[in-house]
C-alpha positions as CSV (number, residue, x, y, z in Angstrom):
1,M,54.0,29.0,4.0
2,I,50.8,31.0,4.5
3,E,50.4,32.4,8.0
4,L,46.8,32.9,9.1
5,E,47.0,34.9,12.3
6,G,43.7,35.7,14.0
7,V,41.6,33.4,11.8
8,P,39.7,30.9,14.1
9,E,39.2,27.3,13.1
10,L,36.4,27.3,10.6
11,I,33.3,25.1,10.4
12,D,32.6,23.3,7.2
13,P,34.1,26.2,5.2
14,V,33.1,27.0,1.6
15,M,35.1,29.4,-0.5
16,V,33.0,31.8,-2.6
17,A,35.0,33.9,-5.2
18,A,34.2,36.5,-7.8
19,F,36.4,38.7,-9.9
20,E,35.7,42.0,-11.7
21,G,36.4,42.2,-15.4
22,W,35.8,39.8,-18.3
23,N,34.0,37.3,-16.1
24,D,31.6,39.8,-14.5
25,A,29.0,41.2,-16.9
26,G,26.9,43.8,-15.3
27,D,29.1,43.5,-12.2
28,A,26.6,40.8,-11.1
29,A,29.1,38.3,-9.7
30,S,31.4,40.7,-7.8
31,T,28.3,42.5,-6.4
32,A,27.0,39.2,-5.1
33,V,30.2,38.5,-3.1
34,A,30.2,42.1,-1.9
35,H,26.6,41.6,-0.7
36,L,27.6,38.5,1.3
37,D,30.5,40.4,2.8
38,R,28.4,43.4,3.8
39,E,25.4,41.4,5.1
40,W,27.5,39.1,7.3
41,K,30.1,41.8,8.2
42,G,33.1,39.9,6.8
43,E,36.5,40.4,8.3
44,V,39.4,40.8,5.9
45,F,42.3,38.6,6.9
46,A,44.5,38.6,3.8
47,A,45.2,40.5,0.6
48,L,47.3,39.4,-2.3
49,D,50.3,41.5,-3.2
50,A,49.1,43.8,-6.0
51,E,52.6,44.1,-7.5
52,D,52.6,40.4,-8.3
53,Y,49.5,40.3,-10.4
54,Y,48.2,43.6,-11.7
55,D,49.2,46.0,-14.4
56,F,48.6,49.4,-12.8
57,Q,48.1,51.1,-16.2
58,V,45.2,48.8,-16.7
59,N,43.8,48.7,-13.2
60,R,44.9,52.0,-11.7
61,P,45.3,52.7,-8.0
62,T,43.1,55.4,-6.5
63,V,44.0,58.3,-4.2
64,W,41.7,59.4,-1.4
65,L,41.7,61.6,1.6
66,D,41.3,60.3,5.2
67,G,41.0,63.2,7.6
68,G,43.2,65.3,5.3
69,V,45.8,62.6,4.8
70,R,46.2,61.3,1.3
71,K,46.1,57.6,1.0
72,I,46.3,55.1,-1.9
73,T,44.1,52.0,-2.5
74,W,45.8,49.5,-4.7
75,P,43.9,47.1,-7.0
76,T,44.1,43.6,-5.4
77,T,42.2,40.5,-4.3
78,R,41.1,40.3,-0.7
79,L,40.0,37.4,1.4
80,S,37.5,37.7,4.3
81,V,35.6,35.2,6.5
82,V,32.0,35.2,7.6
83,R,30.1,32.9,9.9
84,V,26.6,31.8,8.9
85,G,24.6,31.1,12.1
86,G,21.7,28.8,12.7
87,E,21.2,25.2,13.7
88,K,24.0,24.2,11.4
89,P,26.5,27.0,11.4
90,R,29.2,27.1,8.7
91,D,31.8,29.6,7.6
92,L,32.3,31.2,4.2
93,V,35.6,32.4,2.9
94,L,34.9,35.2,0.5
95,V,37.4,36.1,-2.3
96,R,36.7,39.3,-4.0
97,G,39.1,41.1,-6.4
98,I,39.9,42.0,-10.0
99,E,40.9,39.5,-12.7
100,P,44.7,39.6,-12.6
101,S,46.7,41.0,-15.5
102,M,49.5,38.4,-15.2
103,R,50.9,35.3,-13.5
104,W,47.5,33.5,-13.4
105,R,49.0,30.2,-12.3
106,S,50.8,31.7,-9.4
107,F,47.6,33.7,-8.5
108,C,45.5,30.5,-8.5
109,N,48.2,28.6,-6.5
110,E,48.1,31.4,-3.8
111,I,44.3,31.2,-3.6
112,L,44.5,27.4,-3.3
113,G,47.1,27.8,-0.6
114,F,44.6,29.7,1.5
115,A,41.9,27.1,0.7
116,H,44.2,24.3,1.9
117,E,45.3,26.1,5.1
118,L,41.7,26.9,6.0
119,G,40.3,23.4,5.3
120,V,38.0,24.6,2.5
121,E,35.6,21.8,1.4
122,L,34.2,23.4,-1.7
123,V,35.1,26.3,-3.9
124,V,32.2,28.1,-5.7
125,I,33.2,30.7,-8.3
126,L,30.6,33.2,-9.5
127,G,30.6,34.6,-13.0
128,A,28.3,36.5,-15.4
129,L,28.3,36.6,-19.1
130,L,26.5,38.4,-21.9
131,G,23.8,36.3,-23.5
132,D,20.7,36.3,-25.7
133,T,18.3,36.4,-22.8
134,P,15.3,38.7,-22.2
135,H,15.4,40.9,-19.2
136,T,11.7,40.1,-18.6
137,R,12.3,36.4,-17.7
138,P,14.1,34.8,-14.8
139,V,17.9,35.1,-15.1
140,P,19.4,31.8,-16.3
141,V,22.1,30.5,-13.9
142,S,24.1,27.5,-15.0
143,G,26.1,25.4,-12.5
144,V,29.1,23.7,-14.1
145,T,32.0,21.7,-12.9
146,S,35.0,19.7,-14.4
147,D,34.4,16.9,-11.9
148,A,32.1,14.2,-13.3
149,D,31.4,12.7,-9.8
150,L,30.6,16.2,-8.4
151,A,28.3,16.9,-11.3
152,R,26.3,13.8,-10.5
153,R,26.2,14.4,-6.8
154,M,25.2,18.0,-7.0
155,D,23.0,17.9,-10.1
156,L,25.4,20.1,-12.1
157,E,26.5,20.2,-15.7
158,E,29.9,18.7,-16.6
159,T,31.5,21.5,-18.6
160,K,32.2,20.8,-22.3
161,Y,33.3,24.4,-23.1
162,E,36.2,25.0,-25.4
163,G,37.5,28.4,-26.2
164,P,38.8,31.6,-24.6
165,T,38.6,31.6,-20.9
166,G,39.0,34.0,-17.9
167,I,40.3,33.6,-14.4
168,V,37.0,31.8,-13.4
169,G,37.8,29.0,-15.8
170,I,41.5,28.9,-14.8
171,L,40.8,28.8,-11.1
172,Q,38.2,26.1,-11.5
173,E,40.7,23.9,-13.4
174,A,43.4,24.6,-10.8
175,C,41.1,23.4,-8.1
176,T,40.2,20.3,-10.0
177,H,43.9,19.4,-10.5
178,A,44.6,20.1,-6.8
179,G,41.8,17.7,-5.8
180,V,39.6,20.5,-4.4
181,P,35.9,20.3,-5.4
182,A,35.0,23.3,-7.4
183,V,31.8,24.7,-9.1
184,S,31.2,27.7,-11.3
185,L,27.8,29.5,-11.3
186,W,27.2,31.6,-14.4
187,A,24.4,34.2,-14.7
188,A,23.4,35.3,-18.2
189,V,23.0,39.0,-18.5
190,P,21.0,40.5,-21.4
191,H,23.6,41.8,-23.9
192,Y,21.3,44.7,-24.9
193,V,21.4,46.2,-21.4
194,S,24.8,45.2,-20.1
195,Q,25.9,48.3,-18.1
196,P,26.1,47.7,-14.4
197,P,24.5,47.3,-12.0
198,N,22.3,44.4,-12.6
199,P,20.6,43.5,-9.3
200,K,18.4,40.9,-11.0
201,A,21.4,38.9,-12.1
202,T,23.0,39.3,-8.7
203,L,19.9,38.1,-7.0
204,A,19.7,35.0,-9.2
205,L,23.3,34.1,-8.4
206,L,22.7,34.4,-4.7
207,N,19.5,32.3,-5.0
208,R,21.4,29.5,-6.8
209,L,24.3,29.8,-4.3
210,E,21.8,29.4,-1.5
211,D,20.5,26.2,-3.0
212,L,23.9,24.8,-3.7
213,I,25.5,25.2,-0.3
214,D,22.2,25.0,1.7
215,V,22.4,28.3,3.6
216,R,19.9,31.1,4.0
217,I,21.2,34.3,2.6
218,P,19.8,37.6,3.8
219,L,18.8,39.5,0.6
220,G,18.2,42.9,2.1
221,E,16.9,45.3,-0.6
222,L,18.1,43.2,-3.5
223,P,14.6,41.9,-4.5
224,E,13.2,45.5,-4.6
225,D,16.2,46.7,-6.5
226,A,15.7,43.9,-9.0
227,R,12.1,44.8,-9.5
228,A,13.0,48.5,-10.0
229,W,15.7,47.6,-12.5
230,Q,13.3,45.6,-14.6
231,V,10.7,48.4,-14.5
232,G,13.4,50.8,-15.7
233,V,14.5,48.6,-18.5
234,D,10.8,48.0,-19.5
235,Q,10.3,51.7,-19.8
236,L,13.5,52.2,-21.9
237,A,12.6,49.3,-24.2
238,A,9.1,50.6,-24.7
239,E,10.6,53.8,-26.2
240,D,12.2,51.9,-29.0
241,S,10.0,49.7,-31.2
242,E,13.0,47.7,-32.6
243,V,14.2,46.9,-29.1
244,A,10.7,46.0,-28.0
245,E,10.3,43.7,-31.0
246,Y,13.7,42.1,-30.3
247,V,12.8,41.5,-26.6
248,Q,9.6,39.8,-27.7
249,T,11.5,37.5,-30.0
250,L,13.8,36.6,-27.2
251,E,10.9,35.9,-24.9
252,E,9.3,33.6,-27.4
253,A,12.5,31.7,-27.9
254,R,13.1,31.4,-24.2
255,D,9.6,30.2,-23.4
256,T,9.6,27.6,-26.1
257,A,13.0,26.2,-25.1
258,E,12.3,26.1,-21.4
259,L,8.6,25.1,-21.2
260,P,9.4,21.6,-19.7
261,E,11.8,23.1,-17.1
262,A,9.2,25.7,-16.1
263,S,6.7,23.0,-15.1
264,G,9.1,20.8,-13.2
265,D,12.3,21.3,-11.4
266,A,12.3,25.1,-11.5
267,I,8.9,25.3,-9.6
268,A,10.1,22.7,-7.1
269,R,13.3,24.7,-6.4
270,E,11.3,27.9,-5.9
271,F,8.9,26.2,-3.5
272,E,11.8,24.8,-1.5
273,R,13.4,28.2,-1.3
274,Y,10.2,29.7,-0.1
275,L,9.9,27.1,2.7
276,R,13.5,27.7,3.7
277,R,13.0,31.4,3.9
278,R,9.8,31.0,5.9
279,D,11.0,28.5,8.4
280,G,14.8,28.4,7.8
281,S,17.4,29.1,10.5
282,G,20.2,31.6,10.3
283,P,20.5,35.3,9.9
284,G,18.3,36.6,7.7
285,G,36.3,45.5,-16.0
286,S,38.1,46.3,-19.0
287,G,38.1,44.5,-22.4
288,G,34.4,43.7,-22.5
289,H,32.8,40.7,-20.9
290,A,32.5,37.0,-21.5
291,T,29.7,35.9,-23.9
292,A,28.1,32.6,-24.5
293,D,30.6,31.7,-27.2
294,G,33.6,32.8,-25.2
295,S,34.3,35.9,-27.3
296,D,34.5,39.5,-26.1
297,G,31.1,41.0,-25.8
298,P,30.3,44.7,-26.2
299,P,31.9,46.8,-23.5
300,S,29.7,48.9,-21.2
301,T,27.4,50.1,-24.0
302,S,23.8,49.2,-24.3
303,Y,21.4,48.8,-27.3
304,L,19.1,51.0,-25.3
305,R,21.5,54.0,-25.5
306,D,22.2,56.3,-28.4
307,N,25.3,55.7,-30.3
308,P,28.0,58.4,-30.6
309,G,27.3,58.7,-34.3
310,G,23.6,59.1,-33.8
311,G,20.7,56.8,-34.2
312,R,20.2,53.4,-32.5
313,T,22.1,50.2,-32.8
314,K,19.9,47.5,-34.2
315,P,20.2,44.3,-32.1
316,P,21.2,41.1,-33.9
317,K,18.7,38.5,-34.7
318,P,18.5,35.8,-32.0
319,P,18.9,32.1,-32.8
320,K,15.8,30.2,-33.7
321,P,14.1,28.3,-30.8
322,G,15.4,24.8,-30.5
323,A,18.7,25.5,-32.3
324,D,21.7,23.7,-31.0
325,D,23.1,25.8,-28.2
326,E,25.1,23.4,-26.1
327,D,27.1,25.2,-23.4
328,S,25.4,28.5,-24.5
329,S,24.8,29.5,-20.9
330,S,28.2,28.8,-19.4
331,E,31.8,29.8,-20.1
332,E,34.9,28.6,-18.3
């Protein structure tokens, strides 16, 4: 049985989880949970036993000095709790760690054990994948669930994905089988500039999370960091004519595919978010990454960087606008 000493009774708790590794392109998802933990001063109350789930030759421990004393930090997954104040306070249980190397079913069962003991009402798992999306446009964030009723109630997509999956997909299915409502939010990171950090994708995930669980999230310097990131990528892309042409092709495809969305629900969501921020209550990996088709994307390289062998890597041709891309923006 899980013992939770020192954890108070929680108010309408939601569990928000993210894991470094294959599910975390540009470190966008893990950085989002780290941001919540930092802004709301989360208190760690539990850590999973690293020996049970991690291969230390893949995720190595680190040695550091504390006042001249050598200490070791082991790769693991930690749980912390934060309270969101305001007229309707609620608690968030934050789960942040590394995708486990082994015993995934036991890992998910342990996470679900904490969720059960804490009375968690909803589990939201954040992920990021590499996609054919231009860095100059808003980051696409897809909300998916395996629960048809939940999809209808929360205006989400019912996932139809088939293929390789990561711990995000496994944990979501474990929640579904345990009767715990679960949602995955996936941000699409431009594959041609995939190295972390990607504050624009992190910001997009936090905005979608804010809409989903109806809380006001303090963003700190993230908006400014996102603008600076885009300016930097603009400058790098302008130095390479092939990349600039490729980005323009992606922009045209994106604008054509999403023209109806841009004039309707998206504008309404942005306006609602603006009103909430103005008047709202409350305080202000290894092995590549998941891609839209579930395959391993390129590791931490970028089309904007020189190849070891010299020259530039020419980006692949994007799909034609209107092509069948079902489930192209989410991976389980």
